[in-house]
N, CA, C and O atoms as a GROMACS GRO file, in nm:
protein
  384
    1MET      N    1  -1.806  -0.178   3.448
    1MET     CA    2  -1.786  -0.163   3.308
    1MET      C    3  -1.653  -0.167   3.331
    1MET      O    4  -1.615  -0.094   3.423
    2THR      N    5  -1.538  -0.256   3.252
    2THR     CA    6  -1.436  -0.257   3.192
    2THR      C    7  -1.338  -0.177   3.131
    2THR      O    8  -1.342  -0.124   3.020
    3ASP      N    9  -1.237  -0.176   3.228
    3ASP     CA   10  -1.091  -0.099   3.172
    3ASP      C   11  -1.141  -0.067   3.049
    3ASP      O   12  -1.237  -0.131   3.006
    4GLN      N   13  -1.098   0.010   2.993
    4GLN     CA   14  -1.044   0.022   2.840
    4GLN      C   15  -0.879   0.061   2.847
    4GLN      O   16  -0.830   0.125   2.940
    5VAL      N   17  -0.795   0.007   2.717
    5VAL     CA   18  -0.685   0.040   2.681
    5VAL      C   19  -0.637   0.062   2.600
    5VAL      O   20  -0.686   0.012   2.498
    6PRO      N   21  -0.514   0.147   2.581
    6PRO     CA   22  -0.509   0.123   2.405
    6PRO      C   23  -0.547   0.028   2.323
    6PRO      O   24  -0.574  -0.070   2.392
    7ASN      N   25  -0.567   0.001   2.187
    7ASN     CA   26  -0.601  -0.057   2.101
    7ASN      C   27  -0.437  -0.131   2.093
    7ASN      O   28  -0.344  -0.053   2.113
    8PRO      N   29  -0.413  -0.234   2.073
    8PRO     CA   30  -0.276  -0.252   2.052
    8PRO      C   31  -0.272  -0.325   1.916
    8PRO      O   32  -0.172  -0.382   1.874
    9TYR      N   33  -0.386  -0.318   1.855
    9TYR     CA   34  -0.403  -0.412   1.694
    9TYR      C   35  -0.408  -0.290   1.656
    9TYR      O   36  -0.316  -0.263   1.580
   10ARG      N   37  -0.507  -0.168   1.688
   10ARG     CA   38  -0.518  -0.012   1.594
   10ARG      C   39  -0.298  -0.033   1.593
   10ARG      O   40  -0.240  -0.036   1.484
   11ALA      N   41  -0.245  -0.040   1.681
   11ALA     CA   42  -0.104   0.093   1.708
   11ALA      C   43  -0.017  -0.002   1.645
   11ALA      O   44   0.094   0.049   1.634
   12ALA      N   45  -0.022  -0.164   1.580
   12ALA     CA   46   0.052  -0.225   1.503
   12ALA      C   47  -0.012  -0.229   1.384
   12ALA      O   48   0.059  -0.275   1.294
   13MET      N   49  -0.154  -0.190   1.341
   13MET     CA   50  -0.126  -0.199   1.204
   13MET      C   51  -0.130  -0.054   1.166
   13MET      O   52  -0.165  -0.044   1.048
   14THR      N   53  -0.102   0.092   1.237
   14THR     CA   54  -0.096   0.209   1.228
   14THR      C   55   0.115   0.208   1.179
   14THR      O   56   0.175   0.259   1.084
   15ALA      N   57   0.160   0.132   1.286
   15ALA     CA   58   0.338   0.117   1.272
   15ALA      C   59   0.373   0.060   1.132
   15ALA      O   60   0.462   0.100   1.057
   16ASN      N   61   0.265  -0.062   1.106
   16ASN     CA   62   0.273  -0.097   0.935
   16ASN      C   63   0.290  -0.042   0.865
   16ASN      O   64   0.388  -0.025   0.791
   17ARG      N   65   0.166   0.012   0.875
   17ARG     CA   66   0.149   0.131   0.779
   17ARG      C   67   0.256   0.253   0.729
   17ARG      O   68   0.283   0.302   0.620
   18GLY      N   69   0.301   0.275   0.858
   18GLY     CA   70   0.444   0.367   0.802
   18GLY      C   71   0.517   0.326   0.794
   18GLY      O   72   0.614   0.395   0.763
   19ASP      N   73   0.539   0.150   0.816
   19ASP     CA   74   0.705   0.130   0.722
   19ASP      C   75   0.573   0.115   0.585
   19ASP      O   76   0.585   0.216   0.515
   20ALA      N   77   0.511   0.067   0.556
   20ALA     CA   78   0.453  -0.010   0.398
   20ALA      C   79   0.459   0.121   0.309
   20ALA      O   80   0.496   0.095   0.195
   21ARG      N   81   0.425   0.293   0.339
   21ARG     CA   82   0.458   0.422   0.245
   21ARG      C   83   0.537   0.418   0.191
   21ARG      O   84   0.514   0.413   0.071
   22PRO      N   85   0.687   0.416   0.233
   22PRO     CA   86   0.774   0.420   0.148
   22PRO      C   87   0.805   0.366   0.052
   22PRO      O   88   0.862   0.428  -0.038
   23ILE      N   89   0.764   0.186   0.038
   23ILE     CA   90   0.713   0.078  -0.031
   23ILE      C   91   0.682   0.085  -0.141
   23ILE      O   92   0.716   0.023  -0.242
   24SER      N   93   0.588   0.194  -0.116
   24SER     CA   94   0.414   0.168  -0.198
   24SER      C   95   0.450   0.298  -0.255
   24SER      O   96   0.413   0.305  -0.372
   25ASP      N   97   0.514   0.414  -0.209
   25ASP     CA   98   0.564   0.513  -0.284
   25ASP      C   99   0.660   0.500  -0.373
   25ASP      O  100   0.671   0.593  -0.453
   26ASP      N  101   0.770   0.368  -0.386
   26ASP     CA  102   0.870   0.346  -0.431
   26ASP      C  103   0.819   0.239  -0.586
   26ASP      O  104   0.878   0.231  -0.693
   27LEU      N  105   0.679   0.162  -0.539
   27LEU     CA  106   0.616   0.071  -0.634
   27LEU      C  107   0.537   0.181  -0.746
   27LEU      O  108   0.537   0.145  -0.864
   28LYS      N  109   0.481   0.292  -0.716
   28LYS     CA  110   0.442   0.399  -0.808
   28LYS      C  111   0.494   0.443  -0.903
   28LYS      O  112   0.449   0.445  -1.018
   29THR      N  113   0.666   0.513  -0.837
   29THR     CA  114   0.728   0.528  -0.936
   29THR      C  115   0.844   0.472  -0.997
   29THR      O  116   0.928   0.548  -1.046
   30ASP      N  117   0.860   0.333  -1.002
   30ASP     CA  118   0.997   0.244  -1.035
   30ASP      C  119   0.972   0.206  -1.163
   30ASP      O  120   1.031   0.099  -1.180
   31LEU      N  121   0.885   0.255  -1.310
   31LEU     CA  122   0.844   0.188  -1.415
   31LEU      C  123   0.909   0.340  -1.470
   31LEU      O  124   0.943   0.347  -1.589
   32ASN      N  125   0.922   0.438  -1.397
   32ASN     CA  126   0.920   0.587  -1.450
   32ASN      C  127   1.011   0.624  -1.519
   32ASN      O  128   1.003   0.733  -1.576
   33ALA      N  129   1.113   0.551  -1.532
   33ALA     CA  130   1.269   0.570  -1.602
   33ALA      C  131   1.236   0.493  -1.712
   33ALA      O  132   1.329   0.519  -1.788
   34ALA      N  133   1.177   0.429  -1.760
   34ALA     CA  134   1.174   0.314  -1.806
   34ALA      C  135   1.067   0.394  -1.918
   34ALA      O  136   1.082   0.391  -2.040
   35VAL      N  137   0.985   0.445  -1.864
   35VAL     CA  138   0.833   0.506  -1.923
   35VAL      C  139   0.918   0.636  -2.000
   35VAL      O  140   0.913   0.671  -2.117
   36GLN      N  141   0.992   0.688  -1.892
   36GLN     CA  142   1.094   0.831  -1.962
   36GLN      C  143   1.153   0.796  -2.127
   36GLN      O  144   1.129   0.852  -2.234
   37ALA      N  145   1.247   0.667  -2.085
   37ALA     CA  146   1.333   0.647  -2.252
   37ALA      C  147   1.209   0.638  -2.338
   37ALA      O  148   1.213   0.685  -2.452
   38MET      N  149   1.111   0.588  -2.296
   38MET     CA  150   1.035   0.515  -2.433
   38MET      C  151   0.987   0.678  -2.497
   38MET      O  152   1.011   0.713  -2.612
   39ASP      N  153   0.941   0.734  -2.431
   39ASP     CA  154   0.838   0.872  -2.398
   39ASP      C  155   0.973   0.962  -2.490
   39ASP      O  156   0.921   1.024  -2.582
   40ASN      N  157   1.094   0.977  -2.486
   40ASN     CA  158   1.188   1.029  -2.559
   40ASN      C  159   1.216   0.925  -2.680
   40ASN      O  160   1.310   0.969  -2.747
   41GLY      N  161   1.185   0.846  -2.714
   41GLY     CA  162   1.246   0.765  -2.812
   41GLY      C  163   1.320   0.676  -2.771
   41GLY      O  164   1.327   0.600  -2.867
   42ALA      N  165   1.378   0.638  -2.694
   42ALA     CA  166   1.444   0.547  -2.710
   42ALA      C  167   1.458   0.438  -2.747
   42ALA      O  168   1.564   0.388  -2.711
   43TRP      N  169   1.374   0.357  -2.826
   43TRP     CA  170   1.291   0.247  -2.910
   43TRP      C  171   1.209   0.300  -2.972
   43TRP      O  172   1.162   0.413  -2.953
   44GLN      N  173   1.180   0.218  -3.059
   44GLN     CA  174   1.095   0.320  -3.166
   44GLN      C  175   1.053   0.166  -3.320
   44GLN      O  176   1.128   0.130  -3.412
   45SER      N  177   0.957   0.132  -3.296
   45SER     CA  178   0.899   0.030  -3.367
   45SER      C  179   0.773  -0.001  -3.377
   45SER      O  180   0.700   0.071  -3.309
   46ARG      N  181   0.720  -0.086  -3.439
   46ARG     CA  182   0.569  -0.158  -3.395
   46ARG      C  183   0.614  -0.260  -3.272
   46ARG      O  184   0.544  -0.257  -3.171
   47VAL      N  185   0.728  -0.348  -3.275
   47VAL     CA  186   0.728  -0.455  -3.123
   47VAL      C  187   0.790  -0.295  -2.991
   47VAL      O  188   0.804  -0.316  -2.871
   48ALA      N  189   0.813  -0.165  -3.052
   48ALA     CA  190   0.812  -0.099  -2.934
   48ALA      C  191   0.685  -0.072  -2.848
   48ALA      O  192   0.643  -0.084  -2.733
   49ASP      N  193   0.644  -0.023  -2.989
   49ASP     CA  194   0.480   0.015  -2.925
   49ASP      C  195   0.418  -0.084  -2.811
   49ASP      O  196   0.361  -0.046  -2.708
   50THR      N  197   0.437  -0.201  -2.846
   50THR     CA  198   0.372  -0.336  -2.823
   50THR      C  199   0.427  -0.320  -2.663
   50THR      O  200   0.359  -0.325  -2.560
   51PHE      N  201   0.529  -0.306  -2.674
   51PHE     CA  202   0.656  -0.304  -2.512
   51PHE      C  203   0.593  -0.178  -2.451
   51PHE      O  204   0.603  -0.173  -2.329
   52TYR      N  205   0.530  -0.073  -2.511
   52TYR     CA  206   0.530   0.066  -2.423
   52TYR      C  207   0.375   0.060  -2.368
   52TYR      O  208   0.343   0.117  -2.263
   53THR      N  209   0.266  -0.027  -2.464
   53THR     CA  210   0.191  -0.020  -2.445
   53THR      C  211   0.188  -0.102  -2.266
   53THR      O  212   0.175  -0.044  -2.158
   54GLU      N  213   0.207  -0.258  -2.294
   54GLU     CA  214   0.250  -0.281  -2.194
   54GLU      C  215   0.302  -0.251  -2.074
   54GLU      O  216   0.287  -0.297  -1.961
   55LEU      N  217   0.376  -0.149  -2.128
   55LEU     CA  218   0.480  -0.114  -1.978
   55LEU      C  219   0.435   0.011  -1.945
   55LEU      O  220   0.525   0.075  -1.890
   56THR      N  221   0.332   0.073  -1.955
   56THR     CA  222   0.214   0.161  -1.922
   56THR      C  223   0.101   0.163  -1.857
   56THR      O  224   0.039   0.249  -1.794
   57GLY      N  225   0.084   0.030  -1.887
   57GLY     CA  226  -0.042  -0.098  -1.826
   57GLY      C  227   0.040  -0.136  -1.696
   57GLY      O  228  -0.004  -0.086  -1.592
   58HIS      N  229   0.183  -0.239  -1.680
   58HIS     CA  230   0.234  -0.207  -1.558
   58HIS      C  231   0.248  -0.160  -1.515
   58HIS      O  232   0.282  -0.198  -1.403
   59LYS      N  233   0.239  -0.010  -1.542
   59LYS     CA  234   0.255   0.083  -1.442
   59LYS      C  235   0.149   0.175  -1.319
   59LYS      O  236   0.158   0.230  -1.210
   60THR      N  237   0.057   0.146  -1.418
   60THR     CA  238  -0.095   0.202  -1.426
   60THR      C  239  -0.123   0.066  -1.302
   60THR      O  240  -0.192   0.087  -1.203
   61THR      N  241  -0.062  -0.061  -1.328
   61THR     CA  242  -0.115  -0.194  -1.212
   61THR      C  243  -0.046  -0.121  -1.154
   61THR      O  244  -0.106  -0.026  -1.103
   62LEU      N  245   0.083  -0.127  -1.137
   62LEU     CA  246   0.166  -0.146  -1.000
   62LEU      C  247   0.116   0.040  -0.929
   62LEU      O  248   0.112   0.040  -0.806
   63THR      N  249   0.090   0.146  -0.980
   63THR     CA  250   0.057   0.272  -0.926
   63THR      C  251  -0.123   0.181  -0.819
   63THR      O  252  -0.170   0.154  -0.708
   64THR      N  253  -0.140   0.178  -0.930
   64THR     CA  254  -0.347   0.119  -0.845
   64THR      C  255  -0.296   0.032  -0.725
   64THR      O  256  -0.306   0.079  -0.612
   65ALA      N  257  -0.235  -0.103  -0.747
   65ALA     CA  258  -0.164  -0.181  -0.591
   65ALA      C  259  -0.138  -0.091  -0.487
   65ALA      O  260  -0.199  -0.091  -0.381
   66ALA      N  261  -0.057  -0.022  -0.515
   66ALA     CA  262   0.019   0.062  -0.454
   66ALA      C  263  -0.065   0.202  -0.339
   66ALA      O  264  -0.053   0.211  -0.217
   67GLU      N  265  -0.130   0.279  -0.417
   67GLU     CA  266  -0.244   0.321  -0.378
   67GLU      C  267  -0.354   0.200  -0.281
   67GLU      O  268  -0.364   0.196  -0.158
   68GLY      N  269  -0.385   0.161  -0.326
   68GLY     CA  270  -0.448   0.040  -0.244
   68GLY      C  271  -0.476  -0.013  -0.123
   68GLY      O  272  -0.562  -0.026  -0.036
   69VAL      N  273  -0.261  -0.060  -0.183
   69VAL     CA  274  -0.295  -0.106   0.027
   69VAL      C  275  -0.265  -0.019   0.100
   69VAL      O  276  -0.233  -0.050   0.215
   70MET      N  277  -0.265   0.122   0.060
   70MET     CA  278  -0.289   0.241   0.152
   70MET      C  279  -0.405   0.256   0.189
   70MET      O  280  -0.436   0.296   0.301
   71THR      N  281  -0.489   0.224   0.092
   71THR     CA  282  -0.634   0.278   0.122
   71THR      C  283  -0.682   0.174   0.218
   71THR      O  284  -0.770   0.202   0.300
   72GLU      N  285  -0.614   0.026   0.212
   72GLU     CA  286  -0.690  -0.098   0.277
   72GLU      C  287  -0.613  -0.095   0.388
   72GLU      O  288  -0.667  -0.144   0.487
   73PHE      N  289  -0.449  -0.030   0.411
   73PHE     CA  290  -0.462  -0.037   0.647
   73PHE      C  291  -0.546   0.113   0.634
   73PHE      O  292  -0.629   0.122   0.724
   74ASP      N  293  -0.543   0.215   0.556
   74ASP     CA  294  -0.626   0.318   0.615
   74ASP      C  295  -0.784   0.287   0.686
   74ASP      O  296  -0.818   0.339   0.792
   75ASP      N  297  -0.865   0.198   0.611
   75ASP     CA  298  -0.956   0.127   0.637
   75ASP      C  299  -0.993   0.068   0.717
   75ASP      O  300  -1.108   0.062   0.761
   76ALA      N  301  -0.826  -0.033   0.775
   76ALA     CA  302  -0.875  -0.159   0.817
   76ALA      C  303  -0.830  -0.030   0.971
   76ALA      O  304  -0.936   0.019   1.009
   77ILE      N  305  -0.749   0.006   1.025
   77ILE     CA  306  -0.742   0.128   1.094
   77ILE      C  307  -0.839   0.232   1.118
   77ILE      O  308  -0.847   0.270   1.235
   78GLU      N  309  -0.901   0.277   1.046
   78GLU     CA  310  -1.058   0.361   1.065
   78GLU      C  311  -1.148   0.265   1.160
   78GLU      O  312  -1.246   0.295   1.229
   79GLY      N  313  -1.090   0.149   1.142
   79GLY     CA  314  -1.235   0.055   1.223
   79GLY      C  315  -1.201  -0.002   1.323
   79GLY      O  316  -1.260  -0.090   1.384
   80GLN      N  317  -1.116   0.039   1.342
   80GLN     CA  318  -1.107   0.017   1.523
   80GLN      C  319  -1.082   0.180   1.600
   80GLN      O  320  -1.036   0.290   1.572
   81GLU      N  321  -1.146   0.105   1.715
   81GLU     CA  322  -1.177   0.175   1.809
   81GLU      C  323  -1.018   0.206   1.880
   81GLU      O  324  -0.934   0.119   1.903
   82PRO      N  325  -1.000   0.376   1.912
   82PRO     CA  326  -0.869   0.366   1.970
   82PRO      C  327  -0.813   0.274   2.130
   82PRO      O  328  -0.708   0.234   2.180
   83MET      N  329  -0.976   0.276   2.163
   83MET     CA  330  -0.956   0.237   2.264
   83MET      C  331  -1.012   0.127   2.277
   83MET      O  332  -1.115   0.113   2.211
   84VAL      N  333  -0.975   0.032   2.350
   84VAL     CA  334  -1.105  -0.134   2.355
   84VAL      C  335  -1.136  -0.131   2.491
   84VAL      O  336  -1.128  -0.038   2.571
   85ASP      N  337  -1.181  -0.270   2.512
   85ASP     CA  338  -1.203  -0.336   2.705
   85ASP      C  339  -1.058  -0.402   2.696
   85ASP      O  340  -0.973  -0.419   2.608
   86ARG      N  341  -1.072  -0.432   2.833
   86ARG     CA  342  -0.900  -0.469   2.858
   86ARG      C  343  -0.924  -0.617   2.808
   86ARG      O  344  -0.821  -0.684   2.795
   87ASP      N  345  -1.025  -0.668   2.784
   87ASP     CA  346  -1.055  -0.801   2.785
   87ASP      C  347  -1.076  -0.850   2.636
   87ASP      O  348  -1.100  -0.966   2.603
   88ALA      N  349  -1.060  -0.724   2.536
   88ALA     CA  350  -1.099  -0.745   2.405
   88ALA      C  351  -0.989  -0.818   2.314
   88ALA      O  352  -0.866  -0.806   2.317
   89TRP      N  353  -1.066  -0.894   2.235
   89TRP     CA  354  -0.978  -0.928   2.136
   89TRP      C  355  -0.860  -0.895   2.082
   89TRP      O  356  -0.755  -0.960   2.083
   90GLN      N  357  -0.892  -0.753   2.016
   90GLN     CA  358  -0.763  -0.690   1.966
   90GLN      C  359  -0.651  -0.706   2.105
   90GLN      O  360  -0.551  -0.748   2.046
   91VAL      N  361  -0.622  -0.700   2.211
   91VAL     CA  362  -0.532  -0.682   2.328
   91VAL      C  363  -0.527  -0.819   2.333
   91VAL      O  364  -0.455  -0.832   2.432
   92ARG      N  365  -0.550  -0.913   2.302
   92ARG     CA  366  -0.479  -1.060   2.312
   92ARG      C  367  -0.460  -1.128   2.141
   92ARG      O  368  -0.440  -1.247   2.118
   93TRP      N  369  -0.474  -0.996   2.014
   93TRP     CA  370  -0.440  -1.068   1.899
   93TRP      C  371  -0.364  -1.160   1.847
   93TRP      O  372  -0.406  -1.262   1.792
   94ARG      N  373  -0.210  -1.118   1.867
   94ARG     CA  374  -0.070  -1.248   1.819
   94ARG      C  375  -0.146  -1.351   1.930
   94ARG      O  376  -0.069  -1.445   1.910
   95ASN      N  377  -0.197  -1.380   1.986
   95ASN     CA  378  -0.234  -1.529   2.034
   95ASN      C  379  -0.336  -1.598   1.994
   95ASN      O  380  -0.355  -1.711   2.038
   96LEU      N  381  -0.412  -1.547   1.909
   96LEU     CA  382  -0.546  -1.563   1.870
   96LEU      C  383  -0.477  -1.718   1.768
   96LEU      O  384  -0.553  -1.787   1.700
   0.00000   0.00000   0.00000
């Protein structure tokens, strides 16, 4: 049996997930101020109604994307064993 070592590929994904979390959280709230302003009546007209519909659609898209990227990280991390054989591709993944 080959010696097992901590999975460096999994560790790298875990570290990058941590780096991505604040950016993901920011994306979910980036349009909040604009939506709040519109909710408070900052601009009222038929054009404003169209703008508001598109604005809230973009906010939904950003939120979905932000949550989706974190789910992708979680799924990728869960798909990797914490320990791998010393000669596994995960040990040399940066050289592939």
